[in-house]
N, C-alpha and C positions, 0 to 999 in steps of 0.2 A: 091581388091574391091575399088570402088570410093565412095566418100561421098554421091553421088546422086544415089546410088544403089536403085533398086526397087524390090519388090517381084512379080511384075506382070510377069506372064508366068512361074514363079518358084514354086508357091504355089497353088496346086489344091484346098486346103481347103479355100483359099481366095474367091473363086467363089461360095461357098456354099450359096445357097439362104437364109437359116435362119440367117447366119452370117451377110450377107449384109442388111437383113431386120432389124436386131437388131442394127447394127451400125447406120442405117438411122434413126431409131426411137430415139436413144439416141442423135443424132446430131441435131435433129430438134430444130428450135428456137434459134439458136445461141450457143448451147452447143457443146461440142466436145467429141468424143469417138475414141479410137484407139485400135488396137490389141496390146498387150504388152508381152514382155518377151520370154518364152521358144519357142513359135511357130515361132517366127522370127528367134531366134538363131539357132534352128534345121534345119530350111529351108535353111539358109545360109551356114550351115555346112554339108548339104546334108543327114541329119538324119531324121528319122521318127517323125512326129508330133502327139502327143497323145492328148494334151489338148489345148484349145485356150482360153486365158484370154483376158479380155478387161479392159482398163482403161478409165474412163469417168469423165466429170466435173459435171454431175448430182448427187445430193445428193441421198442417198440410197432409200428414200421413193419415190423420183421422179423416180429413175431407176426402181423400182417396178412398178410404175404406167405406165410408157411408155412401158416397156417389156410386161406387160399383155395386154395393149391396142394393141400391135403388134402381139398378139396371142401366147405369151410365158407363160409357167407356171413358177412361181418364187418360190424360196426357200431362206429363210434368213439365209444362211449358216455361215455368220460372219458379221451380220449387224452392230454390235457395232464397227466394224473396217472398215465398209463401203462396205462390200462384200455381194452380193446376186448372186444366180445361176439362170440363165434363161434357161429354157429347152424347146426345140422344136424337135418333132420327135424322142424323146429319146436321143437327143444330148445335153449335158450341156455346157453352157458358163458362166464362172465366170466373173462377172462385179464388179469392185472396183472403188469407188470414189477416185479421186486424193487426196493424203495425205501428211502430213509432220509430222514427230515425234516431240512431245513436251516433252516427258519424257520416258526414258528407264531404265531398271534395269538389263539388261543382259539376260532376259528371255522373256519379253514381252514389248511392247510399248504402250504408250498413244498417240493418234494421233488427229490431227485436219484435217478437210477436207478442200480442197482448189481448186484452178484452175491453179496453176503453175506447168507446165509440168516439168520444170527443177528441181524444189523442190521434185516433185514425183520421178523423175529418181534418184536424189542424195540420197534418202533415202533407195534405193535398195542396194543389196550386192555387186554384181560384174558388170562390165561394159557390159559384154556380155548378161546379163539378163536385162538390162535397155534400150532396144531398143523398139520403137513404130512403127507401121505401120498404115497408113491411109487405108481407104476402098479401094482405087485404087492401094494399094501396095507400095506407097511412104514411105520410111523408115525415121523416125526422130530419129537421133542419137545425144544426148545432153551430153554424157559423154565419147565419144571415143570408143564405143563398136564395131564398124565395123572394125576398125584397130586391135583390139585385137582378133576379130574373124578370120581375115585374118592371123594373126600370130599364131592362136591357143594359145593365151596367156590368162591366167585367172588372172584378176587384180581387187582388191577391188576398189570400187569408193571412191575417196578421200583418207583420212587417214585410213590406214588398221586397226590400233589399235582402232581408234574411231568407225569403223564399227563393230568390233568384240565385243566391250564393250556394244554395243546396243543389241546384241544377241549373246551369246557365241556359239550357235549352228553353227554360221558362220565359226567357226574353222573346224568343220567336213565337212560343205558344201564346204569349200575351197578345201579340198582334194577329196571330191566326184566329184566336177565339173572338177577338174584337171584330175581325172581318166577318165572321160567321154569325155572331150573336150580339155584338155591341151596337149601341146607338149614341148619336151625339158625339162628344169628345171622349177620348180614352180617359180613364181614371188618372188624375194628375199625379198622385204618388207613384202609381205603377209606371207611368210613362217616364218620370224623372229617374226612377230606379233603373229602368231599362237603359236610359241614356248614359247614367253613371257607370254601369256595369257591362257595357257592350263589349268591351275588350275580352271578356270571359267567353265569348262565342269561340275564340280561337282554341279553347280547350276541347271543344266538342268534335266528335268524329264527323267526317264528311257525310256519312250516310244519314246520321240523325238530323243534320242541318238541312240536307236536301229534301229529306222526307217532310219536315216541317215547312219548308218553302213551298213545295208542291201542294200540300194541304192548304196553305194560305192562298195560293194562286188558284185553288179550285173553288174558293168561296164565290157565291153568287155575284158579289161586287167587292174585290179587294182593294179598290182604288183609295178609299179612305184610310185603310190600314197602311197602304204603301206610303201615302202622304205623311203620316205620323211617323213611320219608320224612317223615312227620309229626314224629317225634322229632328229626329232623336239621334241620327247618326248610325242607326242600327242597319239600315238597308246597305249602306256602304261597307259596313263591317261584314255583313253576311253575303252580300253580292256586289263586290267592288267593281265589277264590270259596268254596273249601272251608274257609277259616279261620273259626274259631269256630262251625263247624257240626258236625263230627264225622264219623268214618269207621266207626262201629260198624255201620251198616246194611249195609256191604259183606259182612260175615261171613255174615249171614242170607241175603243175595242169592245168594252163592256156594253155600251149602248147598242153598237152594231150586233153584238151577239144576241141581245134581247129583241132587237127589231127583226132580225133575220132568222131567229130561232136556231142559232148555232149552239152546239154543246160547248160549255165552258172547257177550255183547253189549257191547262197550267203552262205547258211548254210554249204555246203561242203567246201567252201573257208574258212569260219570261222574255221572249223575243221582242216584245213591245217596249221593254225598259232597258235593253242593252243595245250597243251598236252592232251592226252587222259586220263584225270584223273577225275574220277566220282565226287569227292568232289569239284574240281575247276569248273567243268561244272555245278554242281548244283548251286554254288555260282553265276556263270555268269547268269544262267537262272533266278535266283531270282533277281539279281541286275538290270538287264535289262528288267525284266518282259516279258520274252518271252512267246509266247502262249504255251498252254499245249502241242500241237503237236510238236512245236520246242523244247521245253525242253525235251520231251521224246525222240526225235530223237537223240539229243546230248548225253543224258544219255545212250541210248543203243549203240551208237557208242563208247562211253568211256568204256562200260563194255564188248564189244564184243572182243574176242581174234582174232587176224588176223590168218587165216589158212596158213600153209606153202604152197608155190607155187606148191609143188609136191602132195598135197593132192588129193585123188581120188574123183571123183564126188559122189560116194557112201558115203564115209566118210563126205563130206561136207553136203550132204543131211541130215545126221543124226544130224550134228551140227545145221543146219537150222531149223530142226523140233523143237528142244528144245530152239533155240535161237531167235534172232530178225532179220528178213530178211533185213530190212532197215539198221541196224547196220552193217551187213555183206557187204551190197552193198557199204556203205560209206568207210568201211575199205578196201575193195578190190579196189575201184576206187583210193583212195589215195596211196595204195601200188603200183598199176599199174602205176600211174603217176610218183611216186618216182623211180621205177625200169626202166621205160623208160628213165628218165633223166640220170640215172647212166649208162645205156646201151650204151651211146655214147663212153664211154671209158672203159667199163667193160663187157666182154662177158658173165660172169656168171649172171650179171644183165639182160642181154638180155633173157637168159633162164628164169629167174624169172618172167620177164615181160610176157613171153609167158604163163607161168603157171597161173599168176594172171588174164590174159585175158581170159583163158579157164574157170577159176572158176567164174569170173565175168559174163560171158555169160550164164553159167549154172544157177547162182543165179537169173539172170534177168528172165529166163524162168521157174524157179522152182515154182511149186504149192504144197502147203502143202497137203500131202495125209490124208485121213480121217481114223482114227483108227476104225477098223471094230467092236469093242466091246463097248457096253455101260453098264452103271450100271444096267439097266432094264434086261440085258441078265444075269447078275449074280443073280439077285433076282429070275429070272426064274428058276435058278439052286437050289434055296432054300436058298440063302444067305440072311441074314438080313442086312438092311441098317446100316451102322456104320463104324467105322475105319477099320475093317478087309476087308470089301468090297472095300473101297477106296484104301487101300494098295494093295490089289490083282489086282485091275484095273490098278494101277500105275506100278506094276511090269510087268504085261502083256504088257503094252504099251512100257515099256523099252525093253522087250524081242523082241517085234515086230519091234521096231526101230533098235535094234541091229542086227536083221536078214537082214537089208536092206529093210524092209517093205515087205518081201516076205512070212512071215508066214500067212497062210490063216485063215479065220474065224473059220473053223472046228477045226484046230489044236490049235488055241487059246482058243476055248471053252473047249477042252479036258484038257488043262493045268489049265484052270479056275476050272474045276470040281475037278481036283486033288488037286489044292491048297485049295479049300474050304473044302475038306474032312479032311485035315491035322488038 
């Protein structure tokens, strides 16, 4: 890539009428506005562009005035830091006034607004994230980001340690962006700085840490990043449950995802690098403030026993009825990935992989059958509501499941009548 590279003809999003209208409104009267960051990076790397951010010299109140005059709805999403969101046709554009940090504490920064594009670029984290583009697609590179994109090299802007001390989340972002965009070995200076300052992660909110970990685990292949995180001591600092457990399973899981066309699942990948221990999983969920759904999924995975690969579908159906389907799915996916990895050198593992594949396919299609007896049926037989009715109902259900769900309603009612007479 050359220094005069342009996005013209390479970025369909650049031709969007609302974007061009917004840039024109913000540039009017001698002001400046450019697309910034990820949209440029992803376009140059041939990856999808999700969000389009804009940097501008206009102060936030003026940004709002101009955007609304141009027909945009505005939302003050981070106005104290110079950010507003302009929306047209349901599409949001985040616009941020050029800034410089005047004070940082490792978690947040106090900023002053300015007009210096180089100062704005130098306050960002990585060179590949500090590119700007004019409305015509001309790229403005003030920190060497184009060369680093060409080399697929992730590099902090300026002094790596200084950048991290401004916001310790940049340690996790270093590995997250390396997983998504890096090649070869991580930048040595950046890696050493992350290792030296990893204790700073303890200052961060749980929500920010978990958000970064999920994004990292959503990368096409996070295994190399996790390896370097392990070596730098960062993985144990961010995810202590993984300590003394090993991350080897992640390699086989990613290969299996690719081979079987599974969607990358960050929570399943977390399960691949931590032990299935209910107490440790509970601690993880509480510490990182996982959502209720995420915490429940991890808990059921930890509490679910993996079926033997030779288990029949009938026996598995009985386990599924009284168990948690999602827990079985996670267990079976991880077991299948592990068996496929071992099968390269182990014929027995190949047989196991076949069994786990069969059970996984069955579980994916399985629908919980409806028990044909209800409490009202027993009261109709003269039973009074209470513990005996509940116990009878539960015993009948176990007998029905034990039969492989074959006992019909009539037979169950006969058994109920006999049980209630005793």
